[in-house]
matplotlib code that plots the C-alpha trace (Angstrom):
import matplotlib.pyplot as plt

x = [61.2, 59.0, 56.8, 56.4, 53.0, 51.1, 51.1, 47.6, 45.6, 44.8, 40.9, 41.1, 42.8, 40.1, 37.2, 39.1, 39.6, 35.9, 34.9, 33.2, 35.5, 33.3, 34.1, 36.2, 34.3, 31.2, 31.4, 31.8, 28.2, 27.0, 29.0, 27.7, 24.2, 24.6, 26.0, 23.1, 20.5, 22.2, 22.3, 18.6, 17.7, 19.8, 17.8, 14.5, 11.9, 10.7, 8.2, 10.2, 13.4, 14.1, 14.5, 14.5, 10.9, 8.6, 5.9, 4.0, 3.3, 6.0, 8.6, 7.5, 7.8, 11.4, 12.6, 10.9, 8.4, 6.1, 2.6, 3.5, 2.1]
y = [161.1, 159.5, 156.5, 153.6, 152.6, 149.9, 146.3, 145.2, 143.4, 139.7, 139.4, 135.8, 136.6, 139.2, 136.6, 133.9, 136.3, 137.1, 133.5, 134.0, 131.7, 128.7, 125.0, 123.0, 119.8, 118.4, 117.8, 114.4, 114.4, 115.2, 112.4, 109.8, 110.9, 110.6, 107.1, 106.1, 107.5, 105.7, 102.4, 102.7, 103.5, 100.5, 98.1, 99.8, 100.7, 97.7, 97.8, 95.5, 97.6, 99.6, 103.2, 104.5, 105.4, 104.3, 102.0, 100.9, 97.2, 96.2, 98.2, 96.8, 93.2, 93.9, 95.3, 92.6, 94.6, 92.4, 92.1, 92.6, 89.8]
z = [15.9, 13.3, 14.2, 11.9, 10.7, 12.7, 11.4, 10.1, 12.6, 12.2, 12.1, 13.3, 16.5, 17.5, 16.8, 18.9, 21.8, 21.8, 21.5, 18.2, 16.2, 16.3, 16.9, 14.5, 14.9, 16.7, 20.4, 21.8, 23.2, 19.7, 18.1, 20.8, 20.2, 16.4, 16.8, 19.1, 16.6, 13.7, 15.6, 16.5, 12.9, 11.7, 14.0, 13.3, 15.8, 17.8, 20.6, 22.9, 23.1, 26.2, 25.3, 28.8, 29.0, 31.8, 30.4, 33.5, 33.7, 31.2, 33.1, 36.4, 35.0, 33.7, 37.0, 39.1, 41.2, 43.4, 42.1, 38.4, 36.3]

ax = plt.figure().add_subplot(projection="3d")
ax.plot(x, y, z, "-o")
ax.set_aspect("equal")
plt.show()
């Protein structure tokens, strides 16, 4: 009995199976971060915006701690 030759292998399947194919688009987190950075750049950098950092007395005044003037 004579065997038929094997069909050529698809190189994309092997890469996908080994998780080496790569993403087709940016992740949702990367897109949200890019939007946020673009928005901040459009408004420019101002000293009175809240960027999430702790700034001592100014932060205490915004959140209403007792003793902050």
